[in-house]
N, C-alpha and C positions, 0 to 999 in steps of 0.2 A: 891776621895779613890777607891782604889782597893777592893773588895769584893770577896773573895772565894766562891764560891755557893756551896751547900750541897744538893744532892739527886737529881737534875737536869741535863738534858742533856747539857745545857749550864755550862761553868766551871768558868767564872768569869763576873762581872759587873763593867765598871767605871762609876762610879757617880760623879758628878761634880754640887754643888749648889754655886750660886751667889745671893746675897742679899736677901739670904732666900727663894730663889726658886730654883727648878731644872732646871739647866743651860743644862746639857747634860746626858744620860744614853747610854752608847754601852755594849751590851752583847758580850760576846767570847764564839762560840758554839753554840747550841741549834737551833729553828726553825728561820730561820735568816726573813722571810718576819713577820712573827708574833712578833717577837721581835724588830724591826724596828718599827714596827706599837704601841707596846707600849712606847718604847722611845719618838716617837714622840709625842704621847698623853698626858704622864705625864711633858714634858718641858714646863716651866712656871707655874707649879703647884707648891703649897705649899707640903712640904714634908708629913705634916701632914694627907693633902687629900689624897695623891696617898696612903699611909700606909693604911687608914682606905677604901679606895678602893680595894685596891691588897691583904689584908694579908688574910690567909687562903684559897686562890684558891689552888684548887688542881689539878694535872694532871694525869688525869686516875686514879691508884690506889695508885700513890705516895701520901705521906702524906705533899707533896709539890708542887711548880712549881716555873716557872722564874719570873712570877710575884711576886708569895709570898716571893720569896728572893730577890727580888728587895724591898719588904717592909722591910724586915730584914736588908737589907744594910742601907736602910734610917733611922730606927730607930736607928741602931748602930751610924750613923753620927751625929744624932741630940742630940744624947747621950753623945757624946764628948764636 
């Protein structure tokens, strides 16, 4: 699923689930090294676990962040 981010330096997140776990996450834009790290850390994790860890994280004075946007993308995926 491609998720268009809102309020972050990254513009899109490509998330794939396989057998109920996160198989891959690829961000477009944003802080490349940090986002590669987040993608590697959530791989193999259940979406609900990643959401509970990432939702609500803020970037500076912004009301959201790339990890928070990933949580929103995952919520949207599991709601379908």
